[in-house]
C-alpha positions as CSV (number, residue, x, y, z in Angstrom):
1,M,32.4,6.5,-91.0
2,V,32.9,8.0,-94.4
3,I,34.2,11.5,-94.0
4,R,34.6,12.6,-97.7
5,R,33.9,11.0,-101.3
6,L,34.3,11.6,-104.9
7,V,33.7,9.1,-107.8
8,A,36.0,8.5,-110.8
9,P,34.4,6.6,-113.8
10,R,37.5,4.8,-115.0
11,I,40.7,3.6,-113.2
12,D,43.0,0.8,-114.9
13,F,45.0,-1.1,-111.8
14,G,46.4,-3.4,-114.3
15,A,49.8,-1.5,-114.9
16,L,50.3,-1.4,-111.3
17,R,49.9,-5.0,-110.7
18,R,52.5,-5.5,-113.7
19,E,54.8,-2.9,-112.2
20,L,54.9,-4.5,-108.6
21,K,55.4,-8.1,-110.4
22,L,52.4,-9.2,-108.5
23,P,51.7,-12.9,-109.1
24,E,48.5,-13.9,-111.1
25,D,47.3,-17.3,-111.3
26,F,48.7,-19.9,-108.9
27,P,51.0,-22.6,-110.5
28,P,49.0,-25.6,-111.6
29,A,50.7,-27.8,-109.0
30,A,49.8,-25.2,-106.2
31,Q,46.4,-25.0,-107.5
32,R,46.0,-28.8,-107.9
33,D,47.2,-29.2,-104.1
34,A,44.5,-26.6,-103.2
35,D,41.7,-28.3,-105.5
36,R,42.4,-31.6,-103.8
37,V,42.2,-30.9,-100.4
38,A,39.4,-28.4,-100.7
39,A,37.3,-31.3,-102.5
40,T,38.3,-34.1,-100.0
41,G,38.4,-32.2,-96.8
42,P,41.3,-32.3,-94.5
43,K,41.6,-34.4,-91.6
44,L,39.6,-33.0,-88.6
45,P,40.7,-32.8,-85.1
46,S,38.7,-34.8,-82.6
47,R,37.8,-32.0,-80.3
48,D,34.5,-30.8,-81.1
49,R,33.7,-27.0,-80.3
50,T,30.8,-26.9,-82.6
51,D,28.6,-26.0,-79.8
52,V,30.0,-22.5,-79.0
53,P,28.2,-19.9,-80.9
54,F,31.1,-18.2,-82.5
55,V,30.4,-15.2,-85.0
56,T,32.9,-13.5,-87.3
57,I,33.2,-9.7,-87.9
58,D,34.9,-8.3,-90.8
59,P,34.5,-5.8,-93.8
60,P,31.5,-6.4,-95.4
61,T,33.0,-7.8,-98.8
62,S,35.5,-10.2,-96.9
63,M,35.3,-13.9,-97.6
64,D,38.7,-14.8,-96.1
65,L,37.4,-15.1,-92.5
66,D,40.4,-15.9,-90.3
67,Q,38.8,-15.2,-86.9
68,A,35.5,-16.1,-85.1
69,M,34.9,-15.3,-81.4
70,Y,32.6,-15.8,-78.5
71,L,32.7,-13.7,-75.4
72,S,31.4,-14.4,-72.1
73,R,31.7,-13.4,-68.5
74,R,33.6,-15.5,-65.9
75,G,33.4,-14.6,-62.3
76,G,34.0,-10.9,-62.2
77,G,35.9,-10.9,-65.5
78,H,35.6,-12.4,-68.8
79,R,36.5,-15.4,-71.2
80,V,37.4,-14.9,-74.8
81,L,37.1,-17.8,-77.1
82,Y,38.7,-17.0,-80.3
83,A,39.0,-19.4,-83.1
84,I,41.4,-18.9,-85.9
85,A,41.4,-20.7,-89.3
86,D,43.6,-23.9,-89.1
87,V,45.4,-23.4,-92.4
88,S,47.9,-26.1,-91.5
89,A,45.1,-28.6,-92.0
90,F,45.1,-27.7,-95.8
91,V,48.7,-26.8,-96.5
92,A,51.2,-29.7,-96.2
93,P,54.7,-29.1,-95.4
94,G,56.8,-29.5,-98.7
95,S,54.0,-29.3,-100.9
96,A,54.0,-27.3,-104.2
97,L,51.2,-25.0,-102.3
98,E,53.4,-24.3,-99.3
99,T,56.2,-23.3,-101.8
100,E,54.0,-20.8,-103.5
101,T,52.8,-19.4,-100.4
102,W,56.6,-18.4,-99.8
103,V,56.6,-16.6,-102.8
104,R,53.6,-14.6,-102.1
105,G,54.0,-13.9,-98.0
106,Q,50.7,-12.3,-97.6
107,T,47.5,-11.3,-99.3
108,V,47.9,-8.0,-101.2
109,Y,44.9,-5.8,-101.6
110,L,44.0,-3.8,-104.5
111,P,40.8,-2.0,-105.4
112,D,39.9,-4.2,-108.1
113,G,40.7,-7.4,-106.3
114,R,43.1,-9.0,-104.0
115,V,46.3,-11.2,-104.8
116,P,45.7,-14.0,-102.2
117,L,48.3,-15.7,-100.4
118,H,46.1,-18.9,-101.0
119,P,44.1,-20.0,-103.7
120,P,40.3,-18.7,-103.3
121,V,39.1,-22.2,-103.0
122,L,40.6,-22.3,-99.8
123,S,41.0,-18.9,-98.5
124,E,37.5,-17.9,-99.3
125,D,35.8,-21.3,-99.1
126,A,37.2,-24.5,-97.5
127,A,39.5,-23.1,-95.0
128,S,37.4,-19.9,-94.4
129,L,35.3,-19.6,-91.2
130,L,32.2,-19.1,-93.2
131,P,28.7,-19.3,-91.4
132,D,27.2,-22.5,-90.9
133,R,30.2,-24.6,-92.1
134,V,32.3,-27.0,-89.8
135,R,35.6,-26.1,-90.1
136,P,39.2,-27.0,-88.3
137,A,40.4,-24.3,-86.2
138,V,43.0,-23.5,-83.5
139,V,40.9,-22.4,-80.5
140,W,42.2,-19.9,-78.0
141,T,40.8,-19.6,-74.5
142,I,41.9,-16.5,-72.8
143,D,40.3,-15.7,-69.2
144,L,40.5,-12.1,-68.2
145,D,40.2,-10.8,-64.7
146,A,37.9,-7.7,-63.6
147,E,41.0,-5.2,-64.7
148,G,41.5,-7.1,-68.1
149,S,44.6,-8.8,-66.9
150,T,45.3,-12.3,-68.5
151,T,44.8,-15.0,-66.0
152,G,44.9,-18.1,-68.1
153,V,45.6,-19.0,-71.5
154,S,45.1,-22.3,-73.4
155,L,44.7,-23.3,-77.0
156,E,43.8,-26.4,-79.1
157,R,42.9,-27.7,-82.4
158,A,39.1,-28.3,-82.7
159,V,36.2,-28.3,-85.2
160,V,33.9,-25.2,-84.8
161,R,30.8,-23.8,-86.7
162,S,30.3,-19.9,-86.9
163,R,26.8,-18.9,-86.6
164,A,26.8,-15.6,-88.5
165,K,29.1,-13.5,-90.6
166,L,29.0,-10.0,-89.2
167,D,30.3,-6.8,-90.6
168,Y,31.6,-3.5,-89.2
169,P,29.0,-1.1,-90.6
170,S,26.1,-2.8,-89.3
171,M,27.6,-3.7,-86.1
172,A,28.4,-0.1,-85.7
173,A,24.8,1.0,-86.5
174,G,23.1,-1.3,-84.2
175,S,23.0,-3.5,-81.1
176,L,25.7,-6.3,-80.9
177,P,24.3,-10.0,-81.0
178,E,24.9,-12.0,-77.7
179,P,28.1,-14.0,-78.8
180,I,30.0,-10.5,-79.0
181,A,27.9,-8.3,-76.8
182,L,30.6,-7.7,-74.4
183,L,33.0,-6.7,-76.9
184,P,32.8,-2.9,-76.1
185,E,33.3,-3.7,-72.4
186,I,36.2,-6.1,-72.9
187,G,37.7,-4.0,-75.7
188,A,37.6,-0.7,-73.8
189,R,39.0,-2.7,-70.7
190,L,42.1,-3.8,-72.9
191,I,42.6,-0.6,-74.3
192,E,43.0,1.0,-70.7
193,R,45.3,-1.7,-69.8
194,G,47.5,-0.9,-73.0
195,L,47.5,2.8,-72.2
196,A,48.5,2.1,-68.5
197,R,51.4,0.1,-70.0
198,G,52.5,2.5,-72.4
199,A,50.9,1.3,-75.6
200,I,50.3,3.4,-78.7
201,D,47.5,3.5,-81.1
202,L,47.3,5.7,-84.1
203,P,43.6,6.1,-85.2
204,L,44.3,7.7,-88.4
205,P,41.8,7.7,-91.0
206,A,42.7,5.6,-94.1
207,Q,42.4,6.5,-97.6
208,E,40.5,3.9,-99.5
209,V,39.5,3.3,-103.1
210,E,36.3,1.2,-103.5
211,Q,34.4,0.1,-106.5
212,V,30.8,1.6,-106.9
213,D,28.4,1.7,-109.4
214,G,29.7,3.7,-112.4
215,G,33.1,3.9,-111.4
216,W,35.6,4.2,-108.4
217,E,35.2,5.9,-105.2
218,L,38.2,7.7,-103.2
219,R,36.8,7.6,-99.5
220,L,38.6,8.9,-96.2
221,V,37.5,6.6,-93.5
222,A,38.0,6.7,-89.7
223,P,38.0,3.3,-87.8
224,T,34.9,2.7,-86.1
225,P,35.1,2.1,-82.1
226,I,33.8,-1.5,-82.9
227,E,36.9,-2.1,-85.4
228,Q,39.1,-0.9,-82.7
229,Y,37.6,-3.2,-80.0
230,N,37.7,-5.9,-82.1
231,A,41.4,-5.3,-82.8
232,Q,42.1,-5.7,-79.1
233,I,41.0,-9.0,-78.9
234,S,43.7,-9.7,-81.8
235,L,46.4,-7.9,-79.9
236,L,45.4,-9.8,-76.7
237,T,45.9,-13.2,-78.5
238,G,49.1,-12.0,-79.8
239,V,50.6,-11.0,-76.6
240,A,49.5,-14.5,-75.2
241,A,51.3,-16.0,-78.2
242,A,54.5,-14.2,-77.7
243,E,54.6,-15.1,-74.0
244,I,54.1,-18.8,-74.9
245,M,57.1,-18.6,-77.2
246,L,59.4,-16.6,-75.0
247,R,58.9,-19.2,-72.3
248,G,59.4,-22.1,-74.6
249,G,62.6,-20.5,-76.2
250,I,61.4,-20.7,-79.8
251,G,59.4,-18.7,-82.1
252,L,58.9,-15.5,-84.2
253,L,57.9,-12.1,-82.7
254,R,56.6,-9.1,-84.4
255,T,58.9,-6.4,-83.0
256,M,59.4,-2.6,-82.9
257,P,61.8,-0.5,-80.9
258,A,60.3,1.8,-78.2
259,P,59.9,5.4,-79.2
260,E,63.0,7.3,-79.1
261,P,63.1,10.0,-76.5
262,A,64.2,12.4,-79.2
263,A,60.9,11.6,-81.1
264,I,58.9,12.2,-77.9
265,D,60.4,15.4,-77.5
266,R,59.6,16.5,-81.1
267,L,56.0,15.3,-80.8
268,R,55.9,17.3,-77.5
269,T,56.9,20.4,-79.3
270,A,54.5,19.8,-82.0
271,A,51.6,19.5,-79.3
272,T,52.7,23.0,-78.1
273,A,52.6,24.5,-81.5
274,L,49.2,22.9,-82.2
275,G,47.6,23.7,-79.1
276,I,47.1,20.0,-78.0
277,D,47.0,19.7,-74.3
278,W,49.8,17.3,-73.1
279,P,49.2,17.0,-69.2
280,A,52.4,16.9,-67.2
281,G,53.6,13.2,-67.0
282,A,51.3,11.7,-69.5
283,A,52.6,9.1,-71.8
284,P,52.4,9.7,-75.5
285,G,49.7,7.1,-75.9
286,R,47.3,8.8,-73.4
287,V,47.7,12.2,-75.2
288,I,47.2,10.5,-78.7
289,D,44.0,8.9,-77.4
290,A,42.6,11.9,-76.4
291,V,43.2,13.6,-79.9
292,D,40.1,14.3,-82.2
293,A,41.7,13.0,-85.6
294,G,38.6,14.7,-87.4
295,T,40.1,18.3,-86.8
296,P,42.9,19.8,-88.9
297,R,45.3,20.3,-85.7
298,G,44.3,16.6,-84.3
299,A,45.3,15.2,-88.0
300,A,48.4,17.2,-87.9
301,F,49.5,15.9,-84.4
302,L,48.7,12.4,-85.4
303,G,50.9,12.7,-88.5
304,H,53.6,14.0,-86.2
305,A,53.0,10.7,-84.0
306,A,53.4,8.3,-86.6
307,E,57.3,9.0,-86.1
308,L,56.9,7.1,-83.0
309,M,56.1,3.9,-84.9
310,R,59.1,3.0,-86.9
311,G,61.2,0.2,-87.4
312,A,58.6,-2.7,-87.2
313,G,60.1,-6.1,-88.2
314,Y,59.9,-9.8,-87.3
315,T,62.4,-11.4,-85.0
316,A,62.9,-15.3,-84.9
317,F,64.8,-17.3,-82.3
318,D,65.5,-20.8,-81.3
319,G,67.2,-21.5,-77.9
320,T,68.5,-17.8,-77.3
321,V,65.7,-15.3,-76.6
322,P,66.6,-12.1,-78.5
323,E,67.8,-8.9,-77.1
324,M,64.7,-7.1,-78.3
325,T,61.2,-8.9,-77.6
326,G,59.1,-6.0,-77.3
327,H,56.8,-4.0,-79.8
328,G,56.7,-0.2,-79.0
329,G,53.1,0.2,-80.1
330,V,51.7,-2.6,-78.0
331,A,54.3,-2.0,-75.2
332,A,54.6,-5.7,-74.6
333,P,56.1,-8.7,-76.6
334,Y,53.7,-9.6,-79.5
335,A,53.5,-12.1,-82.5
336,H,51.2,-12.4,-85.3
337,V,49.1,-15.4,-85.1
338,T,45.4,-14.3,-85.9
339,A,45.7,-14.0,-89.7
340,P,46.9,-17.3,-91.4
341,L,44.7,-17.2,-94.3
342,R,46.1,-13.8,-95.1
343,R,49.8,-13.9,-93.7
344,L,52.4,-16.5,-94.2
345,A,54.0,-16.2,-90.7
346,D,51.1,-16.6,-88.6
347,R,50.8,-20.3,-89.5
348,Y,54.3,-21.0,-88.4
349,A,54.0,-19.1,-85.3
350,T,50.5,-20.9,-84.3
351,E,52.3,-24.3,-84.9
352,A,55.2,-23.2,-82.5
353,C,52.6,-22.3,-79.8
354,L,50.5,-25.3,-80.0
355,A,53.6,-27.5,-79.7
356,L,55.0,-25.6,-76.9
357,H,51.5,-25.4,-75.1
358,E,51.0,-29.3,-75.2
359,G,54.6,-29.8,-74.3
360,T,55.6,-31.5,-77.5
361,E,58.4,-30.9,-79.7
362,V,58.0,-28.2,-82.3
363,P,57.7,-29.7,-85.6
364,S,61.0,-29.7,-87.6
365,W,59.3,-28.0,-90.6
366,V,58.3,-25.3,-88.5
367,R,61.8,-24.8,-86.9
368,Q,63.4,-24.8,-90.2
369,A,61.1,-22.1,-91.5
370,L,61.3,-19.6,-88.6
371,P,64.7,-18.0,-89.5
372,R,63.7,-17.5,-93.1
373,L,60.3,-15.6,-92.3
374,P,61.5,-12.4,-91.1
375,A,63.3,-11.5,-94.5
376,V,60.2,-12.9,-96.6
377,M,57.7,-11.0,-94.5
378,T,59.6,-7.7,-94.5
379,G,59.8,-8.1,-98.4
380,T,56.1,-8.7,-98.9
381,D,55.4,-6.0,-96.2
382,R,56.9,-3.5,-98.7
383,V,55.3,-4.8,-101.6
384,A,51.7,-4.8,-99.8
385,G,52.2,-1.4,-98.5
386,G,53.4,-0.1,-101.9
387,A,50.4,-1.4,-103.6
388,E,48.2,0.2,-101.2
389,R,49.9,3.8,-101.4
390,A,50.2,3.5,-105.2
391,A,46.5,2.5,-105.7
392,V,45.6,5.7,-103.7
393,D,47.8,7.9,-105.7
394,L,46.4,6.8,-109.0
395,A,43.0,7.4,-107.9
396,E,44.1,10.8,-106.6
397,A,45.4,11.6,-110.0
398,V,42.5,10.4,-112.0
399,L,40.3,12.1,-110.0
400,L,42.0,15.5,-110.4
401,E,43.1,15.1,-113.9
402,G,41.8,18.1,-116.0
403,R,41.2,20.3,-113.1
404,I,44.7,21.9,-113.1
405,G,44.5,25.5,-111.6
406,E,41.4,24.8,-109.4
407,R,41.3,25.9,-106.0
408,F,40.6,23.5,-103.1
409,E,40.5,24.1,-99.1
410,A,42.7,22.2,-97.3
411,S,44.4,21.5,-93.9
412,V,48.0,21.3,-93.3
413,L,49.2,18.1,-92.0
414,E,52.8,18.8,-91.8
415,V,55.8,21.0,-93.0
416,D,59.1,19.9,-94.4
417,P,62.4,21.5,-92.4
418,P,63.3,24.6,-94.2
419,R,66.1,24.5,-96.9
420,E,67.8,27.4,-98.4
421,G,66.8,28.4,-101.9
422,R,63.9,25.9,-102.0
423,P,60.1,26.8,-101.5
424,R,58.5,25.9,-98.2
425,R,56.9,22.5,-98.8
426,G,54.4,20.1,-96.8
427,L,51.7,17.8,-96.9
428,V,48.0,18.9,-97.0
429,A,44.8,17.2,-96.8
430,L,42.1,18.4,-99.0
431,D,38.3,18.7,-97.6
432,E,37.1,17.7,-101.1
433,P,37.9,15.3,-102.4
434,A,39.8,12.8,-100.1
435,V,43.3,13.7,-101.3
436,R,46.5,14.1,-99.1
437,A,49.3,15.6,-101.6
438,R,52.4,17.6,-101.3
439,C,52.3,21.3,-101.6
440,E,54.5,24.2,-101.6
441,G,54.4,27.9,-101.1
442,D,53.8,30.6,-98.1
443,G,51.4,30.1,-95.5
444,L,52.1,26.3,-94.9
445,V,51.7,26.0,-90.8
446,P,50.7,22.5,-89.4
447,G,47.2,22.4,-88.2
448,E,46.2,25.6,-90.0
449,R,43.6,25.8,-92.9
450,V,45.0,27.0,-96.3
451,S,43.7,27.5,-99.9
452,V,45.5,25.7,-102.4
453,R,45.7,25.5,-106.2
454,L,46.2,22.5,-108.2
455,T,49.4,22.4,-110.3
456,E,49.8,18.9,-111.4
457,A,47.7,15.7,-111.8
458,D,49.3,13.1,-113.9
459,P,47.8,9.5,-113.6
460,V,51.0,7.9,-115.6
461,R,53.3,9.1,-113.1
462,R,50.6,8.8,-110.1
463,K,51.5,12.2,-108.9
464,V,49.5,15.1,-107.6
465,A,51.0,18.5,-106.4
466,F,49.3,21.8,-105.1
467,A,50.5,25.1,-104.4
468,T,49.4,27.6,-101.9
469,A,46.9,30.0,-103.2
470,P,46.1,33.8,-102.1
471,A,42.6,34.3,-100.6
472,P,40.1,35.5,-103.4
473,G,40.6,39.3,-103.9
474,A,43.8,39.3,-102.4
475,A,46.5,41.6,-104.0
């Protein structure tokens, strides 16, 4: 759902690409590898699952389609068939293309285009699960009982054929087609199971910069229920993958510490100050799930809750299971395996799962790669996150350039601890345009409404700042 929007006529993201040292074209040898396998086609697995009416569901403009699903009833529960693009069918170990994917680590998204992990001839064509194309995939079969508990998991290489490329906006606005008609039922059940075990999900609206006719649009977009349900299928698969690798004693986990008791205490204090109900004995995830992110106090509370979700990383192991195996947000061991077109780690974790499930040796090229992946993924996570934040910062500054001194209505999201000799400071979210920025001055109280005045909007420094403003007519 679009909450707020404003259009800027001109924004140049080229300097940002150069500052972040994002790669441009693929090296000739890597591009040749991709062109060759795209032209000749990979060796296809013998297992044929083209009879399954898989469909994909993604943002409307996405072409790098990693995942397709088909959901059905099974007894009193459900069966989830989840096809994941088989990138290993296209990227040979030791090839120039594989070497370049290690340089990139993951696809980086900018408003004027993506910096892909794989050449588009693969990621947006030959390896993508586009509709009505026969594609190699790794198909996960996950059976659930009536409560949503996993009762069986299998995976195999197979050829598949997606029937339709669905998108979130159209699915949120209408009825779901038969292959994913059960998604709300299954997704809601999985969310409830997650909350019961202590999972935490932060449904924070995201600032997005998108190209529109005549310029660029800055939007604040809240996740739709269908997106949240779809994410549950990916989480379900990631938990299943982690269990396979932990049983086999080798793999790559996505880990995050459980929230510190002190952080939960601080969140409980914030809830009291903001008037957020925290029933006795309720876990943080339950409280967060009940909060309306569209209200000023709800948004402020969720901003505080982000403190619970710190310290995420990757943990590789071979032979000895690591001390920390869990993910504090998922409240279970978890692994990334569902986005191999866009994320390097997923391909290697998937290969480990396949070998362990089949009872064969994990390939040596996978075993050798696992210890190196945490550092590479941590570094590229930092680049991708920095690119996303910098693009929004630039859009905010361009949108507000020339409006110094104007007043805006805003909600206070958070306030910094007081420091002697320094004005009170915090973070505010404007009603219009969809800007979040630093603000200083009196009257900053988390969750409260405030009038602010724009004091700085510098596109070169990508900086926007505000100061609290007295009410009109105030002395």
